[in-house]
C-alpha positions as CSV (number, residue, x, y, z in Angstrom):
1,M,82.3,109.9,92.4
2,L,81.0,111.5,89.9
3,R,81.2,111.6,86.1
4,A,80.4,115.4,85.6
5,L,80.0,116.3,88.9
6,T,83.0,114.7,90.8
7,W,86.5,111.4,94.0
8,R,83.6,113.2,85.1
9,A,89.3,122.8,67.6
10,T,89.3,125.6,65.7
11,P,89.8,126.6,62.3
12,R,93.2,126.3,60.8
13,G,92.9,129.3,58.7
14,R,93.3,131.6,61.8
15,G,96.4,130.1,63.7
16,A,98.8,132.1,61.7
17,V,97.3,135.0,62.3
18,R,96.5,134.5,66.0
19,H,100.1,133.8,66.6
20,I,101.5,137.0,65.0
21,A,98.8,138.8,66.8
22,A,100.1,137.1,70.6
23,A,103.8,137.8,69.2
24,C,103.0,141.5,68.8
25,L,101.4,141.2,72.2
26,L,104.4,140.0,74.1
27,A,106.3,143.1,71.9
28,V,104.1,145.5,73.0
29,L,104.2,144.5,76.5
30,G,108.3,143.7,77.2
31,A,108.3,140.4,77.6
32,A,111.0,139.2,79.9
33,P,113.1,136.8,79.6
34,P,112.8,133.0,81.0
35,V,114.1,132.5,84.6
36,A,116.8,130.5,85.5
37,F,118.4,129.4,88.9
38,A,121.3,127.7,89.5
39,G,120.5,124.5,91.6
40,A,117.9,123.2,92.5
41,D,118.0,124.3,96.4
42,P,114.4,126.4,96.9
43,A,115.7,128.6,99.8
44,S,118.4,129.5,97.8
45,R,116.2,131.3,95.5
46,P,115.0,135.3,96.4
47,D,112.1,136.4,97.6
48,T,110.4,137.9,94.6
49,I,110.9,136.8,90.9
50,R,110.3,138.9,87.4
51,V,108.1,137.0,85.1
52,G,107.1,139.2,81.8
53,Q,105.1,141.5,83.3
54,M,104.6,140.3,86.5
55,T,106.5,140.7,89.9
56,L,105.9,136.9,91.8
57,Q,106.1,136.0,95.6
58,R,107.6,133.3,97.0
59,C,104.9,131.3,98.7
60,G,106.6,128.1,100.3
61,Q,104.7,125.7,97.9
62,E,108.0,123.7,97.3
63,G,110.0,126.5,95.7
64,G,107.3,127.6,93.7
65,Y,106.2,131.6,93.3
66,C,102.9,132.9,93.8
67,G,101.2,135.5,91.5
68,R,97.4,136.8,90.8
69,L,95.9,138.0,87.8
70,S,92.5,140.2,87.7
71,R,90.3,139.1,85.1
72,P,86.8,140.8,84.2
73,L,84.3,138.2,85.1
74,D,82.6,138.7,82.1
75,P,84.5,139.9,79.1
76,A,80.9,141.1,77.6
77,H,81.5,144.0,80.1
78,P,85.7,144.3,80.6
79,S,84.5,147.4,83.2
80,G,82.8,145.5,84.7
81,R,83.0,142.8,88.0
82,T,86.6,141.5,87.8
83,I,87.5,138.1,89.6
84,D,91.3,136.9,90.2
85,I,92.9,134.4,89.2
86,D,95.5,132.8,91.4
87,F,99.1,130.5,90.1
88,L,101.9,129.1,90.9
89,F,104.9,129.3,89.1
90,F,108.1,127.2,89.2
91,P,111.2,128.8,87.6
92,H,112.8,126.1,86.1
93,H,116.3,124.7,88.4
94,G,119.6,124.7,86.0
95,S,121.1,127.4,84.7
96,V,120.7,126.4,81.1
97,P,118.4,128.4,79.0
98,R,114.3,127.5,79.6
99,R,113.7,124.8,76.9
100,G,110.1,125.2,77.5
101,V,106.7,125.9,79.8
102,I,104.6,122.6,81.4
103,V,101.0,123.9,82.5
104,G,98.7,121.4,84.4
105,S,95.3,121.3,84.6
106,E,93.3,119.6,87.1
107,G,90.1,117.7,87.0
108,G,86.4,118.1,88.4
109,P,85.3,120.0,87.3
110,G,86.1,122.0,90.8
111,L,89.9,120.9,91.9
112,A,92.3,123.5,92.5
113,T,94.5,123.1,90.0
114,T,97.4,124.7,93.0
115,K,96.8,121.7,95.4
116,A,97.5,119.2,93.1
117,A,101.7,121.0,92.7
118,A,103.1,117.8,94.6
119,Q,101.7,115.8,91.9
120,Y,102.8,117.8,88.6
121,L,106.7,118.5,90.3
122,N,106.8,114.9,90.6
123,L,105.6,114.1,87.5
124,F,107.6,116.7,85.2
125,A,111.1,116.0,87.8
126,P,112.9,115.0,84.8
127,L,112.1,117.8,83.2
128,L,112.6,120.6,85.5
129,D,115.8,121.5,84.8
130,D,115.3,122.9,81.6
131,H,111.2,123.2,82.4
132,D,109.3,125.9,84.4
133,L,105.9,124.4,85.6
134,L,103.0,126.9,85.3
135,L,99.6,125.9,87.6
136,D,96.7,127.8,87.5
137,D,93.5,127.6,89.8
138,Q,90.4,127.7,87.2
139,R,88.2,130.5,88.1
140,G,85.8,129.4,90.5
141,T,88.1,126.7,91.9
142,G,90.9,127.2,94.7
143,R,92.2,130.8,95.1
144,S,90.8,132.1,92.2
145,D,87.2,133.3,94.1
146,A,86.0,129.3,94.7
147,I,82.4,129.2,94.2
148,D,80.9,128.4,97.9
149,C,77.0,127.6,97.7
150,E,75.2,126.1,99.9
151,P,73.8,123.7,101.3
152,L,75.2,122.2,97.9
153,Q,79.3,122.1,99.5
154,S,78.3,120.5,102.1
155,M,75.3,117.8,101.6
156,Q,76.0,114.7,101.2
157,H,73.9,113.7,97.9
158,L,73.0,116.2,95.6
159,T,69.6,117.5,94.7
160,V,68.3,119.2,91.6
161,G,66.9,122.2,93.7
162,A,70.3,123.0,95.4
163,I,71.9,122.6,92.2
164,G,69.2,124.9,90.9
165,A,69.8,127.6,93.7
166,C,73.3,127.6,93.3
167,G,72.8,128.8,90.1
168,A,70.1,130.9,90.8
169,S,72.7,132.9,93.6
170,L,75.5,133.5,91.1
171,G,72.8,135.7,89.5
172,P,74.2,136.3,85.9
173,A,77.4,135.1,86.6
174,A,75.7,131.4,86.2
175,T,77.6,131.8,82.9
176,L,80.9,132.8,83.4
177,Y,82.1,130.2,84.8
178,G,82.6,128.2,81.7
179,S,85.7,126.2,80.3
180,G,85.9,128.7,77.3
181,L,86.2,131.4,79.7
182,A,89.0,129.5,81.8
183,A,91.0,129.4,78.6
184,D,90.9,132.6,78.0
185,D,92.1,133.2,81.6
186,L,95.3,131.2,80.7
187,A,96.0,132.2,77.4
188,A,95.8,136.1,79.5
189,L,98.0,135.2,82.1
190,L,100.7,133.5,79.5
191,D,100.6,136.6,77.7
192,R,101.1,139.0,81.1
193,L,103.9,135.8,82.2
194,G,105.6,136.4,78.8
195,I,105.1,133.3,77.7
196,P,104.2,132.2,73.7
197,K,103.9,128.8,74.1
198,I,103.6,125.7,76.5
199,D,103.5,122.2,77.2
200,L,99.9,121.5,78.2
201,I,98.7,118.6,80.5
202,G,95.0,117.8,81.2
203,T,94.3,115.5,83.3
204,S,90.1,113.7,83.9
205,Y,88.0,116.9,83.3
206,G,91.1,119.1,82.8
207,T,91.9,117.4,79.5
208,F,88.1,119.0,79.0
209,L,89.5,122.5,79.4
210,A,92.7,121.7,77.7
211,Q,90.9,120.6,74.5
212,T,88.9,124.0,75.0
213,F,92.2,125.7,75.1
214,A,93.5,123.9,72.8
215,G,90.4,125.1,70.1
216,R,90.6,128.6,71.0
217,H,94.1,129.4,71.2
218,P,96.1,126.5,69.8
219,D,98.5,128.5,68.6
220,R,99.8,129.3,71.9
221,L,100.4,125.0,72.2
222,R,103.8,122.9,71.6
223,S,102.3,120.2,72.7
224,L,99.0,118.6,74.4
225,V,98.3,115.4,76.9
226,L,95.1,114.8,77.7
227,D,95.1,111.6,80.8
228,G,91.6,110.6,81.5
229,A,90.5,112.1,78.2
230,Y,86.6,112.8,77.0
231,P,84.9,114.7,73.9
232,V,84.6,118.5,73.8
233,I,82.9,117.2,70.7
234,D,80.3,114.8,70.3
235,E,79.7,113.6,73.7
236,D,77.2,111.4,73.7
237,P,73.9,113.2,76.2
238,F,73.0,109.7,77.2
239,F,77.2,109.1,78.7
240,A,76.3,105.4,77.4
241,A,80.7,104.2,77.0
242,A,79.8,103.9,81.0
243,G,77.3,100.9,80.3
244,A,79.7,99.6,77.8
245,A,82.9,99.7,80.1
246,V,80.9,98.2,83.0
247,R,80.0,95.3,80.8
248,R,83.6,95.0,79.4
249,N,85.5,95.2,82.8
250,L,83.3,92.4,84.7
251,D,84.2,90.0,82.7
252,L,88.2,91.4,81.4
253,I,89.1,91.5,85.6
254,C,87.8,88.2,86.3
255,A,89.5,86.5,83.6
256,R,92.9,87.9,84.3
257,A,92.0,87.0,88.0
258,P,92.7,83.1,88.6
259,S,90.6,82.9,92.1
260,C,87.9,84.7,89.7
261,H,88.4,82.7,86.0
262,E,88.6,79.4,88.1
263,G,85.4,79.5,89.2
264,G,83.5,79.4,86.1
265,G,80.9,81.1,84.4
266,T,81.3,84.9,83.7
267,S,81.5,88.1,86.2
268,L,78.4,89.5,84.0
269,G,76.4,86.4,84.4
270,R,76.8,86.4,88.0
271,T,75.7,90.0,87.9
272,I,72.9,89.6,85.7
273,R,71.7,86.8,88.3
274,L,72.3,88.9,91.5
275,L,70.0,91.7,90.2
276,Q,67.8,89.5,89.4
277,R,67.5,87.7,93.3
278,L,67.6,91.4,94.7
279,R,65.1,92.9,92.5
280,A,62.7,90.2,93.8
281,H,64.4,89.8,97.5
282,P,66.5,93.1,98.8
283,I,68.6,92.5,101.7
284,T,69.1,94.9,104.8
285,G,71.7,95.2,107.2
286,Q,75.2,97.1,109.1
287,A,78.2,97.8,107.7
288,R,80.7,99.7,108.2
289,T,81.9,102.3,106.2
290,I,85.8,102.8,105.1
291,D,86.2,105.5,107.9
292,G,84.9,102.8,110.6
293,D,81.0,104.0,110.7
294,S,78.6,101.8,111.0
295,L,75.5,102.5,108.3
296,S,72.5,100.8,107.6
297,V,72.5,99.4,103.4
298,T,70.1,97.5,101.0
299,L,71.2,95.3,99.1
300,D,69.0,96.6,95.8
301,A,69.4,97.5,92.0
302,E,70.6,101.0,93.0
303,S,72.7,99.7,96.3
304,I,74.6,97.4,93.4
305,G,74.5,100.2,90.7
306,N,76.6,102.3,93.3
307,I,79.0,100.1,92.9
308,L,78.8,99.2,89.3
309,Y,79.6,102.9,88.0
310,D,81.2,104.6,90.9
311,G,84.6,105.7,90.1
312,A,85.4,106.9,93.5
313,S,86.8,103.5,94.5
314,G,90.1,103.3,93.0
315,G,89.8,99.7,91.5
316,L,88.5,98.9,95.1
317,N,85.0,97.8,93.6
318,D,86.5,95.8,90.4
319,R,88.9,94.2,92.8
320,E,86.1,92.7,95.8
321,F,82.5,92.9,93.8
322,D,82.8,89.3,92.5
323,P,84.0,87.4,95.4
324,A,81.6,89.9,97.8
325,M,78.9,88.6,94.9
326,R,79.9,85.0,95.3
327,A,80.2,84.9,98.6
328,L,76.3,86.0,99.2
329,L,74.8,84.0,95.4
330,D,77.3,80.1,96.7
331,A,77.6,80.4,100.0
332,G,74.7,82.9,101.5
333,D,77.1,85.1,103.0
334,P,76.4,89.3,102.3
335,V,78.7,90.6,104.8
336,P,81.0,91.3,101.9
337,L,78.8,92.9,99.6
338,L,77.0,94.7,102.7
339,R,80.8,96.1,103.7
340,L,81.1,97.3,99.8
341,A,77.5,98.8,99.4
342,A,78.0,100.9,102.8
343,E,82.3,101.9,101.5
344,N,80.3,103.3,98.5
345,A,77.3,104.6,100.1
346,A,79.9,106.7,102.1
347,L,82.4,107.9,99.5
348,Q,79.6,109.5,97.1
349,G,80.2,112.9,96.1
350,D,83.5,111.8,99.1
351,A,85.2,115.3,97.2
352,G,82.8,117.4,98.2
353,P,80.4,117.2,101.7
354,G,82.4,118.8,104.4
355,G,85.4,120.1,102.4
356,P,86.2,123.5,101.9
357,P,85.9,124.9,98.2
358,T,89.2,126.1,98.0
359,L,89.4,122.3,97.9
360,Y,86.7,121.3,95.3
361,S,84.0,123.6,94.5
362,R,80.7,121.8,94.3
363,G,79.3,125.3,92.9
364,L,81.8,125.5,90.2
365,N,81.7,121.4,89.2
366,A,78.0,122.6,88.6
367,A,78.5,125.7,86.8
368,V,80.6,123.9,84.2
369,T,78.3,121.0,83.9
370,C,75.6,122.7,83.1
371,M,77.3,125.4,80.6
372,D,79.7,123.1,79.1
373,Y,78.4,119.1,78.9
374,P,75.6,117.9,76.2
375,T,72.3,117.8,78.0
376,L,69.4,116.0,76.6
377,F,67.2,119.0,77.3
378,D,67.6,122.7,75.6
379,M,69.5,124.7,78.3
380,T,67.9,128.3,76.9
381,A,64.6,126.7,77.5
382,A,62.5,126.9,80.5
383,P,63.0,124.4,82.9
384,A,59.0,123.1,82.5
385,V,60.0,122.8,79.1
386,R,63.3,121.1,79.4
387,R,61.2,118.2,82.2
388,A,58.9,117.2,79.0
389,E,61.8,117.1,76.6
390,L,64.3,115.0,78.4
391,A,61.0,113.0,79.6
392,A,60.3,112.4,76.0
393,R,64.0,111.5,75.3
394,I,63.9,108.6,77.6
395,V,61.0,107.2,76.9
396,R,62.6,106.8,73.5
397,A,66.0,105.0,74.8
398,K,63.5,102.8,76.6
399,A,62.1,101.7,73.1
400,R,65.1,101.8,71.1
401,H,67.7,100.9,73.3
402,P,66.6,99.2,77.1
403,G,70.4,98.0,77.4
404,L,72.0,101.6,77.4
405,Y,73.1,100.7,80.8
406,A,72.5,97.1,81.2
407,P,72.8,95.2,83.7
408,L,71.3,97.9,85.3
409,T,67.6,98.7,83.3
410,I,67.0,102.4,82.5
411,A,64.0,103.0,85.6
412,E,66.8,101.5,87.8
413,W,70.1,103.9,86.6
414,L,67.8,107.0,87.4
415,R,67.2,105.6,90.4
416,L,70.7,106.3,91.1
417,P,72.3,109.2,93.2
418,L,72.2,112.3,91.0
419,E,76.2,112.8,90.9
420,L,76.2,109.4,89.2
421,R,73.2,109.5,86.7
422,L,73.6,113.3,85.4
423,L,70.7,112.9,83.1
424,D,68.4,115.5,84.8
425,L,71.5,117.4,86.9
426,C,71.3,121.0,85.1
427,L,67.0,120.8,84.8
428,E,67.0,123.7,87.4
429,W,70.2,126.0,86.1
430,P,69.5,129.4,85.2
431,V,69.0,130.0,81.3
432,P,72.3,131.0,80.5
433,T,73.0,134.6,79.0
434,P,73.8,135.9,75.5
435,P,77.2,136.0,74.0
436,Y,77.8,132.6,76.2
437,S,75.9,129.8,74.4
438,P,75.8,126.6,76.3
439,G,77.1,123.4,75.5
440,H,80.0,125.5,72.9
441,P,83.1,126.2,74.8
442,I,84.6,126.2,71.7
443,P,83.5,128.6,68.8
444,A,82.3,126.9,65.3
445,P,83.6,125.6,63.2
446,A,84.8,123.5,66.3
447,R,88.2,121.7,64.9
448,F,91.4,121.6,66.2
449,A,94.7,122.6,64.8
450,D,97.4,120.7,63.9
451,I,99.0,120.1,67.9
452,P,101.2,116.8,68.4
453,T,98.5,115.1,70.9
454,L,99.2,112.1,73.5
455,V,95.9,111.3,74.8
456,L,96.1,108.7,77.4
457,S,93.7,106.2,78.8
458,G,93.3,103.4,81.4
459,E,92.3,100.4,80.4
460,L,89.6,99.8,82.9
461,D,88.6,103.3,83.3
462,G,84.7,103.5,83.8
463,L,84.5,107.3,84.2
464,T,86.5,108.7,81.0
465,T,86.4,105.6,78.7
466,P,89.1,104.5,76.4
467,E,86.2,104.3,73.7
468,E,86.1,108.1,74.9
469,G,90.0,108.9,74.4
470,A,89.6,107.5,71.1
471,I,87.1,109.8,70.4
472,V,89.4,112.7,71.0
473,A,92.6,111.0,69.9
474,R,90.7,111.1,66.3
475,Q,89.7,114.9,67.0
476,F,93.0,115.9,67.0
477,P,95.3,115.4,63.2
478,H,98.7,114.0,65.1
479,G,96.7,112.6,68.1
480,R,97.5,109.4,69.2
481,Q,96.2,107.3,71.9
482,V,98.3,104.9,74.1
483,V,95.9,103.0,76.5
484,V,97.7,101.5,80.2
485,E,96.4,98.0,80.5
486,N,94.7,97.4,83.9
487,S,95.0,100.4,84.9
488,F,91.9,103.1,86.3
489,H,91.3,106.8,85.4
490,V,94.6,109.3,85.6
491,V,97.2,106.8,85.1
492,S,100.4,109.4,84.8
493,L,99.9,111.3,88.0
494,G,101.3,109.0,91.0
495,D,102.0,106.3,88.6
496,V,103.8,103.7,91.0
497,D,104.4,101.5,87.8
498,N,106.4,104.3,86.2
499,C,105.1,103.3,82.8
500,A,102.6,106.1,82.1
501,S,104.2,108.9,83.7
502,R,107.5,108.1,81.6
503,I,105.6,108.2,78.2
504,V,104.6,111.9,79.0
505,Q,108.1,112.9,79.6
506,V,109.9,111.4,76.8
507,F,106.0,113.2,74.7
508,V,107.0,116.7,76.6
509,T,111.0,116.4,75.7
510,T,110.6,114.9,71.9
511,L,106.8,115.3,70.8
512,R,106.8,111.7,71.0
513,P,105.4,108.9,72.9
514,G,108.5,106.6,72.7
515,N,108.5,103.2,73.5
516,T,105.3,102.6,75.3
517,A,105.7,98.8,75.9
518,C,105.6,99.0,79.2
519,T,101.7,99.5,79.0
520,H,101.5,96.4,78.7
521,H,103.0,94.9,81.8
522,V,101.1,96.7,84.4
523,R,100.0,94.2,87.1
524,P,96.5,92.7,86.7
525,L,93.8,93.2,89.4
526,R,94.5,90.4,92.2
527,M,90.9,89.7,93.5
528,P,91.0,87.4,96.6
529,P,89.2,84.0,97.3
530,P,85.2,85.1,97.5
531,F,85.3,85.5,100.9
532,P,85.4,82.3,102.9
533,R,84.3,82.1,106.3
534,H,86.4,79.6,107.7
535,A,90.4,79.9,107.1
536,V,91.1,76.9,106.1
537,D,88.6,76.7,102.6
538,V,91.4,79.8,101.2
539,P,93.7,78.4,98.8
540,P,97.0,77.5,100.3
541,A,100.2,79.1,99.5
542,V,102.1,76.9,97.4
543,A,104.7,75.0,99.7
544,M,108.4,76.1,98.7
545,S,111.8,74.0,99.3
546,G,112.1,74.1,103.3
547,N,108.8,74.4,104.3
548,L,107.9,72.1,107.2
549,A,104.3,73.5,108.1
550,S,101.0,71.3,106.3
551,P,98.6,72.2,104.2
552,E,95.9,73.2,106.8
553,A,99.0,76.3,107.9
554,L,99.2,77.2,104.2
555,S,96.3,78.4,104.4
556,L,96.0,79.6,107.4
557,A,99.2,81.8,106.1
558,A,97.8,82.2,103.3
559,A,94.5,83.9,105.0
560,A,96.8,85.7,107.5
561,V,97.9,87.5,104.1
562,Q,94.7,87.5,102.7
563,T,93.6,89.9,106.0
564,A,96.2,91.9,105.5
565,G,95.3,92.9,102.1
566,D,91.7,93.1,102.6
567,I,93.4,96.3,104.8
568,A,95.4,97.1,102.7
569,A,93.4,97.8,99.8
570,R,91.8,100.4,101.6
571,W,93.9,102.6,103.3
572,R,94.2,105.5,100.7
573,L,90.1,105.6,101.1
574,N,90.4,105.8,104.5
575,R,90.4,109.8,106.3
576,S,89.7,109.0,109.6
577,G,93.3,106.6,110.7
578,H,91.5,104.0,112.0
579,G,88.5,101.8,110.7
580,F,87.0,97.7,111.3
581,G,87.9,94.5,109.9
582,L,85.5,92.6,107.7
583,R,84.5,90.0,110.6
584,G,86.1,92.0,113.8
585,G,88.8,93.6,115.0
586,S,90.6,97.4,114.2
587,F,93.0,98.6,112.5
588,R,94.6,102.4,112.5
589,I,96.6,104.2,109.9
590,G,99.9,106.6,110.2
591,M,101.4,107.8,108.0
592,A,105.5,109.0,107.0
593,G,106.3,110.8,104.3
594,S,105.2,108.5,101.4
595,A,105.0,105.7,103.4
596,A,102.2,104.2,105.5
597,A,101.8,102.4,107.9
598,I,98.8,100.1,109.0
599,R,98.4,98.3,112.3
600,L,95.8,95.8,112.6
601,D,94.6,94.8,116.3
602,Q,93.2,91.3,116.1
603,V,91.6,91.4,112.4
604,R,88.9,88.8,111.7
605,W,88.6,89.0,107.7
606,T,87.0,84.9,108.2
607,D,85.5,83.9,111.4
608,D,88.2,82.3,112.8
609,L,91.8,83.5,112.6
610,I,92.6,86.6,114.3
611,V,95.6,88.5,112.7
612,S,97.6,91.4,114.6
613,G,101.0,92.7,112.9
614,I,101.6,96.0,110.8
615,V,102.0,96.4,106.9
616,L,104.3,99.1,105.5
617,W,103.5,100.3,101.9
618,D,105.5,103.3,100.5
619,R,103.2,104.9,97.8
620,E,106.6,106.2,95.4
621,S,108.2,102.9,95.5
622,A,105.4,100.7,95.2
623,A,107.0,98.4,97.8
624,A,105.0,96.6,100.6
625,T,106.3,94.9,103.6
626,A,103.5,93.1,106.2
627,S,104.6,91.1,110.0
628,L,101.6,88.9,110.7
629,T,100.4,86.9,113.6
630,F,97.4,85.0,113.9
631,A,95.8,82.1,116.2
632,G,92.7,79.9,115.0
633,P,90.8,78.2,114.2
634,G,91.7,76.0,117.4
635,R,94.8,76.2,118.9
636,H,96.9,76.9,115.6
637,H,99.4,79.9,115.9
638,G,101.9,81.6,113.6
639,H,104.1,84.3,112.6
640,V,104.1,85.1,108.2
641,D,107.1,87.6,107.2
642,V,105.7,88.7,103.3
643,D,107.1,91.1,100.9
644,W,105.7,92.3,97.6
645,S,105.8,95.5,95.0
646,G,102.4,96.3,93.1
647,R,104.9,96.7,90.6
648,N,105.5,92.4,90.7
649,R,103.9,91.6,87.0
650,N,103.9,87.7,88.3
651,G,101.6,88.4,91.5
652,W,103.6,86.2,93.4
653,A,106.0,86.6,96.9
654,L,107.5,84.6,99.3
655,L,106.8,84.1,102.2
656,T,108.0,83.0,105.2
657,G,107.5,82.7,109.3
658,T,106.4,79.7,111.5
659,V,103.1,77.8,112.0
660,D,102.3,75.7,115.4
661,D,106.0,75.9,115.6
662,A,106.5,73.9,112.3
663,A,108.9,76.2,109.5
664,L,106.8,78.0,106.8
665,R,108.7,78.3,103.0
666,A,106.0,79.1,100.7
667,L,104.7,81.2,98.1
668,I,101.5,83.7,97.9
669,E,99.6,85.5,95.1
670,L,100.2,89.2,96.1
671,P,97.2,91.6,97.1
672,S,96.1,93.9,94.6
673,A,98.1,97.9,95.8
674,P,96.2,99.8,97.6
675,A,93.2,101.5,96.1
676,A,94.0,105.1,95.2
677,S,91.3,107.6,95.1
678,T,89.9,109.0,91.6
679,A,89.8,113.0,91.4
680,G,86.8,113.6,89.5
681,R,85.9,114.2,85.5
């Protein structure tokens, strides 16, 4: 997944003047009073409503109303071409007066915010009795004239040439999709809707856009929530925080996983040893992707870099890289690491290839990246000059900071797919045209006004790191960072731990985060044992009172649960609805509301244990159950049942059943929660 292309402040003295000007404008427009409806049943609402100066139509989006605002594509030429900004508006449920308006901003850049409506409605459900919710698609995304560049939109791996060709196809408009103009679109929309102030939440790239809005329109904000934040001001053009996060996370995750730290050594040390081996002797083999496709992959520094630096797996890489690495280094078994490499190769750019630009626009992603993000070269120079400047900066970095992306070398980093390495991404993007200067979405002097600001960071986020979030929090006079332990990219949307989401709800209500103790109680990531070939080598479940199963049977039962956990860890990343086990067998996935049913058919996680059965996982409650039968090695057979919860920090669950007709009753370390896809930067 991409960091910039992803599944990566303003003068205080003018604030009062801007606030007065906005108030005068709303008075001239004749802003209507807030809309309120008794009862939360969307079916009871009228087909049209009047909000400010706009008439909105019901559009079937869970009680939402659709609207469209025409804006000049180039505000410097207001009589020229226009662009439609589409949005969804959800009136508050209750008959009480409106308390506020919440606005969400999605990631990417390039993802459509309106497509995430269900997530924002779920996050803010406790507040919607007296808060309206507004979601607008940023210019160039979703229903706001999404940029559709081919072959960029559908190619598996991006190229500098394809990105440059996309920019060239846009002509002068290549300059007109930056975050600054998108922030101005939102301000204009608020004017038309008669909304003077908002509570703005940005996730991933949405934090960049939200910061830009805070810098350009601080008087329109009551509060600001930045979930998965990285700085608009003073970002490192080398994005070196990613390397620091990889090095830290390898050992931090291992230290908290008994199956990892009990093996001795450090995960970072093993990674260095693995890379040394693969540099000398790469390994090539066939492996299955998460969707079940067979892929030829080579284990080398580049494929290991893909695993280390790709945030698309939603924790899957972090769960399995170290045990897969140990299987190769200690037992000579490359199968688990080949599978992980194949899965990452297939997931590269997962939000883009073959998908509609209305869901995720790679063209908009490139336009924002090349207009707004810092580069190692002058974007106002010709491509040949840019290349020379980039080469010179890289030569200096190799001499002064060779460990920038360690354990990879800088040369190896530059061989990663373009969507990960980023440094040369914009070499051929058209030269921005005045009055829009690249790299400055907030006008100078770039400062943020005194806005209550909450910065949320996942402790293990390698896309938008906690270190970058800390920079953002320091730049706001009343900024506060809250780091959620054992968590990854974007912590409030789809929050199965009911932690970050509650903090956001309290903050929007009170302008304070309240009690944040829950951030220290999120369950650590659980690693599997290092992929043993034989089921009897799996650490056994711990016998409880009433257990009659033998020690060997306890290992077989544990292996059966690990087999189910191996599949369950992948279902959220699976798009085909089916796939294959690590060493054989198959699985199918069905969905019913928030629940997934994963059916295993003779799946082999070890060579000698065949497991069938069903796993049920509810992504809202994080509750899971498994009912499994297994056979082998020899004539061993059994049936096990296990219930567990992704919110259970102690990491253990009760396992019951029979093995070889003997009663089984034991405790077992829980499999990790299924991986969640991360959404861009």
